[in-house]
VMD Tcl script that draws the C-alpha trace (Angstrom):
set ca {
  {40.26 -54.72 16.62}
  {42.27 -52.43 18.79}
  {45.54 -53.84 17.72}
  {44.80 -53.29 14.07}
  {44.18 -49.10 14.69}
  {47.31 -49.02 17.07}
  {49.03 -50.68 14.03}
  {47.44 -48.52 11.25}
  {47.85 -45.35 13.42}
  {51.04 -46.27 13.73}
  {51.97 -46.68 10.18}
  {50.45 -43.38 9.32}
  {52.38 -41.87 11.24}
  {55.40 -44.25 10.53}
  {54.80 -43.00 7.21}
  {54.41 -38.74 7.95}
  {57.72 -39.07 8.94}
  {59.37 -40.67 6.59}
  {57.97 -38.37 4.32}
  {59.14 -35.45 6.74}
  {62.25 -36.61 7.57}
  {62.87 -36.70 3.62}
  {60.44 -34.06 2.26}
  {63.23 -32.16 5.12}
  {66.59 -33.17 3.74}
  {66.08 -33.93 -0.26}
  {63.36 -31.42 -1.70}
  {63.70 -28.33 0.41}
  {67.20 -27.91 -0.54}
  {66.68 -28.97 -4.00}
  {63.81 -25.50 -3.73}
  {66.61 -23.77 -1.99}
  {68.82 -23.99 -5.30}
  {66.06 -23.43 -7.75}
  {64.71 -19.84 -5.48}
  {68.31 -19.02 -5.12}
  {68.63 -19.09 -9.19}
  {66.92 -16.32 -11.58}
  {64.06 -17.30 -12.84}
  {61.93 -18.53 -9.73}
  {59.07 -18.01 -9.59}
  {57.80 -19.02 -6.03}
  {59.40 -17.99 -2.49}
  {60.94 -20.72 0.07}
  {58.19 -20.79 1.74}
  {55.52 -21.11 -1.16}
  {57.41 -24.06 -1.41}
  {56.27 -25.47 0.69}
  {53.24 -24.72 1.18}
  {52.52 -26.24 -2.27}
  {54.91 -29.72 -1.35}
  {52.89 -30.12 2.86}
  {49.50 -29.99 0.07}
  {50.48 -32.42 -2.30}
  {51.20 -34.31 1.52}
  {48.85 -33.52 2.68}
  {46.56 -35.04 -0.69}
  {49.46 -38.55 -0.58}
  {48.03 -39.00 2.83}
  {44.45 -38.94 2.54}
  {44.62 -42.10 -1.08}
  {46.70 -43.97 2.42}
  {43.28 -43.20 4.65}
  {40.49 -44.01 1.72}
  {42.93 -47.35 1.03}
  {43.09 -48.54 3.53}
  {39.42 -47.15 5.00}
  {37.70 -49.65 2.29}
  {41.10 -52.29 3.37}
  {41.62 -51.83 -1.30}
  {44.62 -53.51 -1.50}
  {47.09 -52.70 -3.99}
  {49.24 -55.76 -4.09}
}
mol new
graphics top color blue
foreach p $ca { graphics top sphere $p radius 0.5 }
foreach p [lrange $ca 0 end-1] q [lrange $ca 1 end] { graphics top cylinder $p $q radius 0.2 }
display resetview
């Protein structure tokens, strides 16, 4: 049972790292170009907060799926 929890926590940590890396490389570059346009509605910090909130929701959904043993495949 302990191995299952270690594997689950490791998998979640891996996905969080990959999501953070992907956000850092691609999304922040996109937001930087959006922010540089004159019609930008949000500042760079607001964009980062919006995406961190979306990432939090995604992680919560993944945790609920794992906790309830819901298989999507």
